[in-house]
N, C-alpha and C positions, 0 to 999 in steps of 0.2 A: 473154871466158872462154875457159877453159882447154879446151886440144885431148886430149879426152872425142868419141869421135864417137857416134852411139846406136847402130852397131854390137862396137863398145868395149861397151858394156852389156848390151847382146843375147849378147855376147858369154857377161863375165860371168857372168849371170842363164842361161846356157845350163848351165855352168860348178856354177852354184850350184844346180840343179835348181829354177830361178823360171820360172813362165810368165809371163811380163807380155805386153800389148800394147803397140803400135803407142800409146798415148795415152800409158800407162805408161812406156811408151822412151823417150821426148819428153823429159818430165815427172823421168824419173827421170835424164834428160842433162842438165840445165839443175840439176838439185838436182847432180849430182854433181862438173860443171865447178863449178857459187857453193862446194863443200865444196874441191876440189884448188886453187881460186884464195886463194880464204883461208888455207888453210893454208903454197902460195909470198908470198904479205902476208908469212906470219909466220918466213918462213925469209928475210927482207930485215934484220933486226929485230940487231943489232948483241947477242951474247951472248957475247963474250969473257970479260966478269970474269965472267959466275955460276957459283955450281957448281952442277953437275950434284945432279936431285932423284931420289927417289922415292919421293917421296911427300908436299904440300904441308903438312905440319905435324914438328915436330918429336919423335915417338913413339920413345920405349923398353919397352923390353919391362917390360910391367908387375903381369903373372901373377908368385908368389910363389915362389920355391926350391920347384925339386922334391924336399922334401928328406925321410925315411924319417921317420914318429914313430910314436907307439904310436897302438891305432886303438880301439875300440870292443870287445865279443868280443860272440861270436853272442849270446849268451843274454841278454846288453843289448840288442844291439839287434829281437830277437825277446822280446824283455817286452813291451813294448806293441801289439804284431800281433792284429791282432782271432784271427785264426785262424792257427794253425801246424803245421806234422807231420814229421816225424824229423828235430828242427833245420833247419827250412824258412817258408817264409814258404805259408800258402797259400791262393792264388786260386779265385774261381768262372771255373767251367772257361766257353772262349769257343767250344769245337769240344764239335758232338752229335755 
């Protein structure tokens, strides 16, 4: 097991404003110790020829280019509106 103590777990819980019982502190000590041990095992791997990555897939910007283009007119936008007033969509009021 790693070198994490129950007192350290209680201290971190206090900093995070978490109320934990003695039973929970014991369980978290074991679980966090296992996580730290696993991370230490990963540190033993040889990664000298591995390029750092920020994402597991080679994703590029898939959005269209942001260019100005001709849009519909206000009249075209309002022509199928069920109700309109003063060049704006008119919707039922939700406030009394």
